[in-house]
C-alpha positions in Angstrom: 26.1 -50.3 6.9 24.6 -46.7 6.0 22.9 -44.8 8.7 18.6 -44.8 8.6 16.4 -42.5 10.2 13.1 -44.8 11.1 10.5 -42.2 12.4 6.9 -43.7 13.7 4.3 -42.2 15.4 4.2 -41.6 18.8 0.9 -43.4 19.2 0.3 -46.8 17.4 -2.5 -49.1 17.7 -3.8 -51.8 15.6 -6.6 -54.4 15.9 -10.5 -54.3 15.5 -11.0 -52.2 18.8 -8.6 -49.3 17.2 -11.7 -47.0 16.1 -13.5 -47.6 19.5 -10.0 -46.6 20.9 -9.6 -43.3 18.8 -13.0 -42.4 20.3 -12.1 -42.4 23.6 -8.6 -40.7 23.0 -10.5 -38.2 21.3 -12.7 -37.5 24.1 -9.8 -37.1 26.6 -7.6 -35.2 24.6 -6.6 -31.8 25.2 -7.3 -30.1 21.5 -10.0 -27.7 21.3 -10.7 -27.5 17.6 -10.8 -30.6 15.5 -10.7 -30.5 11.7 -11.8 -34.1 10.1 -11.7 -35.2 6.7 -13.4 -38.5 6.0 -15.2 -40.3 2.8 -18.9 -40.3 2.6 -19.3 -43.9 2.8 -17.8 -43.7 6.8 -20.8 -40.9 7.6 -22.2 -43.1 10.6 -18.5 -43.0 11.9 -18.0 -39.3 11.0 -21.2 -38.8 13.2 -19.9 -40.9 16.2 -16.7 -38.5 15.9 -18.7 -35.4 15.7 -21.2 -36.8 18.8 -17.9 -37.5 21.3 -16.3 -34.3 20.2 -19.3 -32.5 21.0 -20.3 -34.1 24.4 -16.7 -32.7 25.1 -18.2 -29.3 24.0 -15.4 -28.7 21.7 -15.4 -27.2 18.2 -15.6 -29.7 15.1 -15.5 -29.2 11.4 -16.1 -32.1 9.5 -15.2 -32.6 5.8 -15.2 -35.4 3.1 -13.4 -36.2 0.0 -15.3 -37.4 -3.0 -12.8 -39.7 -5.2 -10.3 -40.1 -6.9 -6.2 -39.0 -6.5 -5.4 -36.1 -4.4 -4.8 -32.5 -6.6 -3.1 -29.4 -5.9 -6.7 -27.8 -6.5 -8.4 -30.2 -3.6 -5.6 -29.0 -1.3 -6.3 -25.5 -2.3 -10.1 -26.0 -1.4 -9.7 -27.8 2.1 -6.8 -25.1 2.9 -9.8 -22.2 3.0 -11.6 -23.7 5.1 -8.7 -25.2 7.6 -7.0 -21.5 7.4 -10.4 -19.8 8.9 -11.1 -22.9 11.4 -7.9 -22.9 12.9 -8.0 -26.2 14.0 -5.2 -27.7 17.0 -5.8 -31.2 15.6 -6.1 -32.5 12.1 -7.9 -36.1 11.5 -7.6 -38.1 8.6 -10.2 -41.0 8.1 -10.1 -42.5 4.7 -8.1 -44.1 2.5 -4.6 -43.0 1.1 -6.0 -39.7 -1.0 -7.7 -38.5 2.3 -4.9 -39.6 4.6 -1.9 -37.4 2.2 -4.1 -34.7 2.3 -4.9 -34.7 5.7 -1.2 -34.7 6.6 -0.2 -32.0 4.4 -3.1 -29.5 5.5 -2.0 -30.2 9.2 1.4 -29.3 8.3 0.4 -26.0 6.5 -1.8 -24.5 9.3 -0.5 -21.3 10.3 2.7 -21.9 8.2 4.0 -18.8 6.3 5.2 -21.7 3.4 3.2 -22.4 0.1 2.6 -25.4 -1.0 5.0 -25.1 -4.2 7.9 -24.1 -1.4 7.2 -27.4 0.2 7.2 -29.9 -2.6 10.5 -32.1 -2.3 12.4 -33.6 0.5 12.5 -32.1 4.1 11.5 -28.6 2.7 8.8 -28.6 5.3 9.7 -26.0 8.5 7.6 -27.5 11.0 4.0 -28.7 11.8 2.3 -26.6 14.6 -0.9 -28.5 15.1 -1.8 -32.5 16.2 -2.5 -35.0 13.2 -4.0 -38.3 13.7 -5.1 -40.9 11.2 -7.1 -43.7 10.4 -6.5 -45.6 7.4 -10.0 -47.5 6.0 -7.9 -49.5 3.0 -4.9 -51.8 3.1 -2.6 -50.2 0.7 -0.6 -46.8 0.7 0.9 -46.7 4.7 0.3 -43.2 4.7 -0.7 -43.7 8.3 3.0 -44.2 9.0 5.1 -42.7 6.2 6.3 -39.4 5.8 4.9 -39.0 2.2 2.5 -37.2 0.6 1.7 -37.7 -3.1 -0.2 -34.6 -4.8 -1.1 -34.5 -8.5 -0.1 -30.9 -10.5 -3.2 -30.6 -12.9 -1.1 -27.9 -14.5 2.1 -30.5 -15.6 0.1 -33.9 -14.9 3.0 -34.7 -12.3 2.4 -36.1 -9.1 4.5 -34.5 -6.5 5.9 -35.7 -3.2 6.3 -33.9 -0.2 8.1 -35.7 1.9 9.3 -34.8 5.7 9.3 -36.2 9.4 6.3 -33.5 10.2 4.1 -35.8 7.8 4.5 -38.5 10.0 1.5 -38.5 12.1 1.3 -38.3 16.1 -1.5 -40.9 16.4 -2.3 -43.9 14.0 -5.3 -46.2 14.6 -5.5 -49.0 12.2 -8.5 -51.2 12.2 -8.7 -54.1 10.2 -12.8 -53.9 10.5 -13.0 -50.4 8.7 -11.8 -52.1 5.6 -13.9 -54.9 5.8 -16.6 -53.1 3.4 -13.9 -52.3 0.9 -15.1 -53.4 -2.7 -13.1 -56.3 -4.2 -11.7 -54.3 -6.5 -10.2 -51.9 -4.6 -9.1 -54.5 -1.9 -7.0 -55.9 -4.8 -5.8 -52.6 -6.2 -4.7 -51.2 -2.7 -3.2 -54.6 -1.5 -1.2 -54.9 -4.8 -0.2 -51.1 -3.5 1.1 -52.1 -0.3 2.7 -55.3 -1.8 4.9 -53.5 -4.4 5.8 -50.9 -1.2 7.4 -54.0 0.6 8.8 -55.2 -2.3 10.7 -51.8 -4.1 12.1 -51.2 -0.9 13.3 -54.6 0.1 15.0 -54.7 -3.6 15.9 -50.8 -3.6 19.4 -50.0 -4.3 19.6 -48.2 -1.0 17.8 -51.2 1.3 18.6 -51.7 4.7 18.5 -54.9 7.2 16.3 -52.8 9.5 13.8 -52.2 6.7 14.4 -55.7 5.1 12.5 -57.1 8.3 9.4 -54.9 7.7 9.2 -55.8 4.1 9.8 -59.5 4.2 7.3 -59.7 6.9 4.9 -57.2 4.8 5.2 -59.5 1.5 4.4 -62.7 3.4 1.2 -61.2 4.8 -0.3 -59.4 1.6 1.2 -62.2 -0.6 -0.3 -65.2 1.0 -3.9 -63.1 2.2 -4.8 -60.8 -0.4 -6.9 -63.5 -2.5 -8.5 -64.2 0.4 -9.2 -60.8 1.4 -10.8 -60.1 -2.5 -12.9 -63.2 -2.6 -14.1 -63.1 1.2 -14.1 -59.4 2.3 -15.5 -60.1 5.4 -12.8 -62.5 6.2 -11.5 -60.5 9.1 -8.4 -62.7 9.5 -7.6 -61.9 6.0 -8.2 -57.9 6.1 -6.0 -58.1 9.6 -3.2 -59.4 7.6 -3.5 -57.0 4.6 -3.7 -54.0 7.1 -0.4 -55.2 9.1 1.4 -56.0 5.5 0.1 -52.4 4.3 1.4 -51.0 8.0 4.8 -52.7 7.4 4.8 -51.1 3.8 4.2 -47.7 5.3 7.4 -48.1 7.5 9.5 -49.2 4.2 8.2 -45.8 2.6 10.6 -43.1 4.9 13.9 -44.5 5.3 13.9 -46.5 1.8 10.9 -45.9 -0.3 10.0 -47.1 -3.6 11.5 -47.4 -6.8 10.8 -48.1 -10.7 7.6 -49.4 -10.2 6.1 -46.1 -9.1 8.4 -43.9 -11.0 6.7 -45.6 -13.9 3.0 -45.9 -12.4 3.0 -42.0 -11.4 2.2 -40.9 -15.1 -0.6 -43.5 -15.4 -2.3 -41.1 -12.6 -1.1 -37.9 -13.9 -2.5 -38.3 -17.6 -4.9 -40.8 -17.8 -6.2 -40.7 -13.6 -5.7 -44.2 -13.2 -6.0 -44.8 -9.8 -2.3 -45.6 -8.1 -2.7 -49.1 -7.1 -4.1 -50.3 -10.1 -1.2 -48.1 -11.8 1.3 -50.1 -9.8 -0.6 -53.4 -10.1 -0.9 -53.4 -13.9 3.4 -52.5 -14.3 4.9 -54.7 -11.1 5.2 -57.7 -13.1 7.3 -56.4 -16.0 9.2 -54.2 -13.8 10.0 -57.5 -11.5 11.1 -59.3 -14.6 13.1 -56.5 -15.9 14.8 -55.7 -12.8 15.8 -59.6 -12.4 19.5 -59.4 -13.5 20.2 -57.0 -11.3 18.8 -58.3 -8.1 18.3 -62.1 -8.7 19.5 -63.0 -4.8 16.8 -60.2 -3.2 13.8 -61.4 -6.0 14.5 -65.3 -5.1 13.8 -64.1 -1.4 10.7 -62.0 -2.7 9.7 -65.5 -4.2 9.6 -67.4 -1.0 8.2 -64.5 1.1 5.1 -64.9 -1.0 4.8 -68.6 -1.0 6.4 -69.8 -3.8 8.1 -73.4 -3.7 12.1 -73.2 -3.9 13.4 -73.9 -7.7 16.4 -75.9 -8.5 18.2 -72.6 -8.8 18.0 -69.1 -7.3 17.2 -67.6 -10.6 14.5 -70.3 -11.1 12.9 -69.3 -7.8 13.2 -65.8 -8.6 11.6 -65.9 -11.7 8.9 -68.1 -10.1 8.2 -64.9 -8.0 7.4 -62.9 -10.7 4.9 -65.5 -12.2 3.5 -66.0 -8.7 2.9 -62.3 -8.7 1.1 -62.3 -12.3 -1.0 -65.3 -11.1 -1.9 -63.1 -8.1 -3.0 -60.3 -10.6 -5.1 -62.5 -12.7 -6.9 -63.8 -9.9 -7.9 -60.8 -8.6 -9.1 -59.4 -11.8 -6.2 -57.1 -12.3 -5.8 -55.6 -16.1 -3.0 -57.4 -18.1 -2.5 -54.4 -20.7 -1.8 -50.6 -20.5 -4.6 -50.7 -23.3 -7.4 -51.8 -20.9 -6.8 -48.4 -19.0 -6.8 -46.5 -21.9 -3.4 -45.8 -22.7 -2.7 -45.5 -26.6 0.6 -47.1 -28.0 1.6 -43.8 -29.8 1.6 -41.8 -26.1 4.0 -44.2 -24.5 7.3 -41.7 -25.7 5.2 -39.0 -23.4 4.5 -41.5 -21.0 8.4 -42.2 -20.3 9.0 -38.2 -20.7 7.0 -38.0 -17.7 8.8 -40.9 -15.7 11.9 -39.5 -15.9 11.2 -36.7 -14.0 10.6 -38.8 -10.9 14.3 -39.2 -10.2 13.8 -39.2 -6.2 12.3 -42.7 -7.1 14.3 -43.8 -10.3 17.8 -43.3 -8.6 16.7 -46.3 -6.3 15.6 -48.9 -9.0 18.3 -51.5 -8.5 18.7 -51.5 -12.2 19.4 -48.4 -14.4 15.9 -47.4 -16.0 16.6 -44.7 -18.4 14.2 -43.5 -21.1 14.3 -46.2 -23.4 14.0 -48.8 -20.8 10.9 -47.1 -19.7 9.4 -47.1 -23.3 10.2 -51.0 -23.7 8.5 -51.6 -20.2 5.7 -49.8 -21.4 5.6 -51.5 -24.6 5.6 -54.9 -23.4 2.4 -54.2 -22.0 0.2 -52.5 -24.8 
């Protein structure tokens, strides 16, 4: 059994009072200068944060991220303010884009390193300030992962920063914060979390320690996503998705993802397709492609998602692929790349961009090269 490292936040609070407990912890923290990145729909919550900090006569600077995937330009714009304010605590409060940006910004406070120097695995030298995260979607798992992904607009590549210094010191997962998430985003982020668990479990470098998280995550998401999609106020379903997303985040550091994510990155970089949506469209085709190399694992994926066992392992595994397709259809996910604006003649460029994501392609249970990428993209046109 190979050795892996599972690094988790020092404090993790999960439940429908987690935001309230975050405010209390913020009131009692020894941090004096607090920089917050949030989103506009959370303006009331952000004002509560401001009031709590100012009650203690501490300095606070609150900023909002508008929308879309985080980019190098977003980082540079926010870093100007962070560099001037010099916080001793950075708080990320939002979806995966917000959390990824907040994590990188916190790591770069007072650092002599440039952003380009920390791209890759274990390039960050340190993090000098505190980092707390509160997710408002059930998708990326960024609140507990050592990963942050930013888009380089010059190359159209999504580039990863992977470091234990990006794991937050404290994480507060409050499912009630996801209640207002629109149905479409609920589906897209939920499938993103599902793909984290599924790709970790079927990964070439999978590990028994992570398998348990992955299976639990797939069970929670596979059996509750449609409920949350159809009724956003279903707190039991929302809680199950939040927990499944959290488990998916635990999978990202030690094992990480594979072919689905590698092929989805170019869709985000070139077409600005939201990350969860890109993963969702690709997921069934990559599952079907991988089946011959990992039939036993995909059969267990199917069972975790609530599929009835077939007469053979292969039948059960294939039922899992069909269950995934049915779930996506029920949640209104497009079935074609054309629906995302992709033209058939651009598939070679997408495949070339995907081949640059070697850190994920190497994890795929079946060899996935340029020709295979073209084949998978073409099936979706």
